[in-house]
N, C-alpha and C positions, 0 to 999 in steps of 0.2 A: 690191238687196242684193249681196253679194259672191255669186259663184256656186258658193262653196264650202261656206261656213258658213252661209250664208242669214241672216246678221245685217246691220243697217244700216250704212253706210259702205262705201266702195270705194278701191281702190288706184290709182295711177296705174301703166299698164301692165297692169293685172289684167283679168280676166274678171268681167263683173257681170251679174245679171238685173233685169229691169223687169217687175212685174206689174201687170195692171191689166184694163180692159174695152175690147173692140173696137180694140186697138192693132195690129191687122194684117188682112188679109184671112183667111177661113176656111182652115184647113188648116195644114199643119207645113211649113215650109220651111227648108233648109239652105244655108249658102253652098257654091257648087259647087266652089270651090277657093280657091288662092292668088294673088296677094295678095286680102286682105279687103277688101270695099269699104263705102263709107258708107251705101248703099241696099240693100235687099234686099226684092224683090216689093212695091215701091212704099213701103216705111218706111224711116224714117231718125230717129234721135235726136240731141240736141245738148244740151251743158250749157253755160250762160250764167253768168259770174261773178257772184255775187249784188251785188256792189259796182257792177255795170256792164260792159258789154264784149260783142264778138261772140260768138256760141255757136260751140263747139267741137264737130265732129262726131264720133261713136263709130264703130268698125267693127263692123258686124253680122255676127253669127255663124248666128244662127237665128231665127225667127219661129213662132210658135204661136198660133192662136186656134181655140175650139171652142164654140159657142154664147154667144159674147161674153167668155168667159175666156181672156186673153192672157198670155202670156210671152215677152219678147225676151231673147236673150243677145246681148253686145257686149264689146267689146275697148276699154279707155279708152286712149286714146293716153299714152305717156311723157312728151309734152311738157306734159301738164296740171298745172299747179302746184297744191300742197295747198290747201285752202280750202272756201269754201261756194259752193255752184252752184245754178243752178235748171236741172232738166232737162224737157224738152218730147219728145214723140214725135209726129212727122208720118207718116200714113197716108194715102195716096192724096190729100194736098193739104190735109187737114184736120190741124190742129196741136192737141195735148192743150192742158189746163192746166198750168202749171209745176208742179213739186214739187222740194222743197229736197232736197239731197244734200250729203253731207261728203266730200271727197277727201282721203284720207291718201297721205303718201310711200310707206308700206307698211302692208298690213293682210293677213298672211298667215292663209290657213285650209285646211284639209285637204278633200279631196273625199273622199265616204264612198261605200260601195259601193251603196246605194240612193238616191244622191244628195238626202237629207235634210238634211245636214249634221251628223248624229249616227249613232252605231251603228258599224258595222264600217267601218275605214278603207280607201280604195281603195289597196292594196298589191300589189306584187309581190315575191316572195320569190325569191331567186337561190341555187341549191345550189352545193356545191363543183364539180360538173360544168357549171356556166355554164347549167343549165335554169331558165327563168322559170316560177313558179307562181303561181296567183292565191292569196292568203293566205286560208285556210279553216280549219275544224275538225278536219277528217280528210283523209287522203292517199287519193286518187282520181283519175279522169278521168272529168269531166262533160261531155258534149256535144263531146267532142275536146279540151277543155281540162284540164291538168293543175292541181290545186288540193292544197294541203297547208299545215299550220301551219308558222311559222317556228321555227328551232331555235337554241339559243344558239351565236353565231358566225356564224349566215347573214348574208348581205348582203341588205338590204331596199331597195326604191324605193317612195318615198311621193309622192304627187301633190297638188298645190293650186294655188293662185293669189294673188298679192298680194305677191311677194317685193319689188317695186319697178321703178322705171323702168329702161329700158335706152337705149344709145345707138344701136343699129340700128333699122330701121324695125320697128315692132311688127306690120305686118299680113301680114309672110311667116314662114315657118318661121326661127326664129333661129340654129340650130345649137346647139351647146354652149356655153353663155355661163354660167361660174361667177360667182356673186355674193359669195362668202364674203370677199371680201378688202374688200368694202365693208359689211358689214353683220355683226353676230355672231349665229351661228345655232346651236343646239343642239336635239338631240331628245331628249325625255324620255319615257323607257318606265317606266311606273309610279312617276313621279317621279325616277329615275335618268338623270342627263345623259349623252349620248352627243354626241361632236362627229362633224358627216357627213364623208363623203368628197367629196361634191359637192351644191352647194346652188345652183340657178339654173334658167334656161330649160330647160324641156323641149325637145331639139331640134328635132322634127318640128312642133311644135304652139305657134303664137303665143299669147301670154299666160298658157300653161301652164307652172308651177314644178314642178320634182321635186328631193326631197330623197334622197340615197343615202347610206346608213349601215350598218354592221355592229354587229349585236346583241353585247353583251359576252358572255363565257363563263359570267359567273356572274348573267345576267338571270333575273328571276323570271319563271316560267312562268304559264301560264293562259289560259283560252280567249278572257278579255275584258279584256286587260291594257290600261291606259289610255296611249295615244300622243298628244303634244302637242308642237309645234314652237314655240321661244321664237325670236323675232326682235328682237333689240335690247331683249331682256327682255320683250316682249309675247308673250303666249302665244296660240296658235291655239285653235280649237276643240278639244275633247278628244273623240277617237274611240278605235277599239279594234282592238288587234292580237292576234292569236291565236299563242301560242307553246307548243311543246311540249316536254318534256325530251329531252336528246339520245337519239338512236335510237328515239323513240317516233314512231309514224304518227297520233296524236291528242293535241290540246291537253290540258293537265292543269295544274291543278285544274279539274275540269270542274263547272258547276253542275246538269249533266243527264247522263244515260247516253250511252254511245259510240253506241248505236242511234240516239237521238235526234239526237246531232250528226251523223250521218251522213245521217239524214232531212232536216236543215235545210240540209246543203250540196246536197243534191239539189232544193231548192226548196220542201220542207213546212214544216209549221208546228209550233209548240209553244204548247200552249192550257194557260192556267193561272189558277184563281181565287183571289182574294184578298180578304179581308174581316177588318176589325178592329172591335172593341168597345173603346173607348178611354175612360179616365179618367185625366186630366191635370190638374196644378195648376202654376199660373205660378210660377216660381223667386221665391224670396224677395226684395223690393224692387222689383217689377215688377208693380203694381196692374192691374187690368184696366180698361177703359173702360167707361162706362155703368152701372156699380154692378150688373151681372148675375148677379155670384156669383163663386166663387173655383174652381170644378171645371168642366173641359170634359169633356162628356160626350156620345159620339155613336157611332153606327157607319155605317161606309161601305165599300166595296169596288166589284168588278165581276170580270167574266170576260173574258180578254184573249186575243186569239192574235196571237202573235209570229212573225216569220220569224227566219231565222238572221241577218240583218243586225240585227235588233233585239234579240238574245239579251241584249246588257247590260242593257235594261230589264227582262226578265225576271229576270236574275242579281239585280239589286237588290233584287227582291221575294223571292228564294230565298237571300239572303246566308246562307252557314253559319257556324255559331259558329266564331269565332276567325279571321275574315276580314274585309276591308274591300273595298267597291264604290264606285266612283265614277260618276256618270252626269252628261252634260251634257245641259240640256233648254232649248228654245226652245218656250215653249208655255204652257199655262193651268195654274191651281193643281192641278187633276186629273193633268194630266201630269207635274208634279213628284212626284207619287207613283208611277205606273205606267208613267213613261217617255213620251218625246216622240212614240213612234210604236206601232203596234199596233191591231188591229180590236178593238172591244169587241163583245161577245156579248148577245143578249136571253136574259135568264134568267126573263121573266116576272114575277109577284108574287112578293116575298121577304117574310118573316115574321121577327121576332127575338121570343124568350120566354125568360124566366128570371126570377131574383130582382129584384122591384120593375120589370120590363120584361114586361108580359103582352101577348102577342100583337100587337106593334106593327109595323105594315106600312112598308116602306122606299118611297121615291119614287126615280124613275130620271130622271136628265136625259137628255132622247132625243137632245140634240145631241151629248153624250159618252159615254152608255152607263154613266155611274157611278151607282151607288144610295148613297143616303144616309138616315141616320134620326136627327135631332137629338133629344137628350133633354132639352133644357131651352130657357132662354129663348135666343133667337137673336139673334147679333151677327156683322157682317161681319169686323170686325177688333177686336183688343185693345189696338192702338197704332196710330202713323202708319204703320208697317211692316206689310205684308201678311202671312198667315200660309197656309200650305198647306190643302189641302180637309181637313175632318175638324174645323175649328175653329169651327163656326157655332153652337154652344149651351153654356150655362154654367148650372150650378146652385149656389145658395148652399150647399147640402149634398149631398153624395153620394147619387143614387138607385140606382147600380149597387152591388151588394154582393157578396161572396164567394158563389161557388156554381157551379151549371152552366147554360150558356146554349146555346139552340138556334138555329141559322139553317136555316129551311124555305123551299125553293123548290117552287113550284106547276108550273114548267116553262113556258117560253116558246118563242120561234121558234128558238133556237139550243142551248139548254140544257134538258133534261129535269127531272123532278121528282128532288128530293134533299134530304138533310138532312146537317148537320154540328154537330157538339157541341165546346163548349170550356168548361174550368174556370178561372175567375180564379183567380189566383197570389197570391203576398203581395209588399205593395208595399217599396220600397228607401227608406233614407233617405239621400239625395245630401248628402255632406259638404260644406258651403258653398255649396249651391244651384249654380246654373249660371252662368256668366260672362256679363255683358251686353257685354263687348267680347271679340273674339278676335285676337291677333296670327297672322297665317298662318305666319309666318316661325318660330313656337316650337311645339313640341310641345304638344297639349292632353290633360292628365291628369284624369280625374274618378274620384272614389274614393265608395265607399258602405258602409251596413253594411244587414243585414237580409236578407229574402228568403230562398227556397229554395236550397241551393246549387246546383241542377242547373237552376234558370231561366235562361232566357235573356235577357240583358241588351243592348239595341240602341241605340247613340247615333247620331242623324240629324242631319245638318247640312244647310242650304240656305242660298246666298248667291247674289243676283244684282240686276239691274236690271230695272225696267219699260221695255218697249220698244214696246207698243202696247196696244191694247183700251181698256178703261176702268176706271175705280176700281172699280168693282163686278165686271170680269171682265177683270183684266189679263192681258196676256202678257208674259212674261219671258224673258230671256236669263240664265239660272243654272246651275249645278252643285250637284248632291246627293251627299252620301256617307254610307254606312251602315257602321258596324262594329258586331260582335257579339263576345260573349264570356259567360260564365256568372256567375250571382251570387256563387258560391263564390269568384270571382277577386277580388274587393273593389275592384278598380280596373281601367280602361282607358286607354291612352294612343293618342290619335290623332295620327300622325307628321305633322310640318310639311312634308314632302314629298306628302302628299295634302292638306293644307289649302291647300297652293298651286295646287292644281288647281282651287279654287273662285276665281271672281271677286270682289274686293272688293264689299261691300254697297252699292249705290247709294241715294241720298238719297230716291228713290221707288221703291224696289224691296223686294227681300225678305231677311230675314236671320232665321236660325230654328235652333233646336238643342234637341232632346230627348234624354231618356234614359227608357226605358222598359223594363220586366220583365214576363216572362210565361212559364209553363209549357213546356218544350221540345215542339214540337208530336208527338205520335203517332198512329196510327191510331185513330180515334174520340176523340180529344182534340186538336183542333187541325187535323187532317189530314184530308181527305176527298176523294172523287170525284165526278164529277156526270156524267150521261149528255150526249152530244151528240146532237142530233136527226138529224144527218147520218151517225150511226154512231160507234161506239167511246165513248170517255170522255176526259174531261179529263186532261192530263199531269200534274197536280198541282191541289192545292187547300187552302188554308189559311184557317184560323178562329180568329183570334188576340185574346187578351186583351191589351191595353197599359196599365199602371199606370204612372205615373211624372209627372216635370216636364217642361215646356217653356218657353222664353223666346225672346223677339223680341231677337236677338243681332246686332251688328254686327261683319261680318269685315273687319279692317282689312288 
């Protein structure tokens, strides 16, 4: 995989990683200096053209192995032509089986702060005095390092890999090498295009690229604004940048309080519980497979602890009315909902009770920490396109009815005893149903009638391709958006600038759209806190009722 976005496929002249078993001796080893060499602690790797030909060695940067779990980082020479190759690893004279890999001329992705390929981008902000700051939510000094959000007009340096081949030797620091004359490059901040001032090799690091740009004076501010880089029209992974209004020391608007933002910058965590009771019907013209019925009814959720680098995952769950959030995900169906990162917490046994649902226990997936409760006949999918978690059960007629529901927790290893209540709202009538195909280059407007004027209406879309796993437990490379308003607004428009941040739907991937409504959560009706066994309470807790339509939608 590329070493920044962690997705399949690598670029000539770029840094990539190989994960496997027993690929190197135990321990962690780093190249001692430059020029890089093709062996490191008895380890080497080579790519042989799939059509036949001699193997091409790569330059080793690092090798790690612990208990048989291994990762190698290497630099692919610029001389490797695009195409299909077979990669092998040789460790102390033993060569692995070959694995197919695709080499592209260019495949740029951004490095992220926690090296996961998602969340906060690895950025430096340069203020008007020429001082460099690590991009964070608040302005302070942490362990001797200056951190701050960016501001309109600030200069920013983004780091990544995969801009393409160079003419100089790859294994040594290349010096400043601007590639803008060879390729069209733009930086997208929340969908707004910015022309970079420099885009090329980072002078002191082989295979590493940097993109220098200035934020526009009218740039939209926020703690988890989306940043992507477009290279000849191909988008990098979507990461996040923190931007504060001019003169402010803290990013805004923020999904959490300033005290929590400061805590996250200092290495603390943010803990949130999110649970849904859903009653969703398929959009007209899209029948379900298997004849299981017409109404999806289920309950699911979990408690998750997020770091500051993962705040975008939490923000997608905390999406305030009148805003939109975009989240890039490489992961399973549960991670499409809760984000690609975060530590799930053990809440013990959970019970749901209310009209038509009497003291029903949840089950927990021990591999993910997600709780679920199907309320009808089970089905893994409603079509040839996969759906996110929560679509496992259908009823011919609704079993969930208006009224108050309770979520009761008996306590577990991480979460203590708690209870939460929620009252189901009034459904909307979506005019014309949901589109079965969406052109990402055009705005998407959805209209409705009915519902209580103050109810929250959420539009959620997911699009991506399946890159691993199995048909039962797929792994996706996808992106998800959530936009919200109130039922009284009568309509909502999802801008094309947001839709373009989603990849096109793959033929064996996921394409999903839903419009749901429910009461505005308040204390005692949708909002709750739960005690942490380690002390304190969760920072936020939501138990929400979602009524509406869903569809398997193709994003073009």
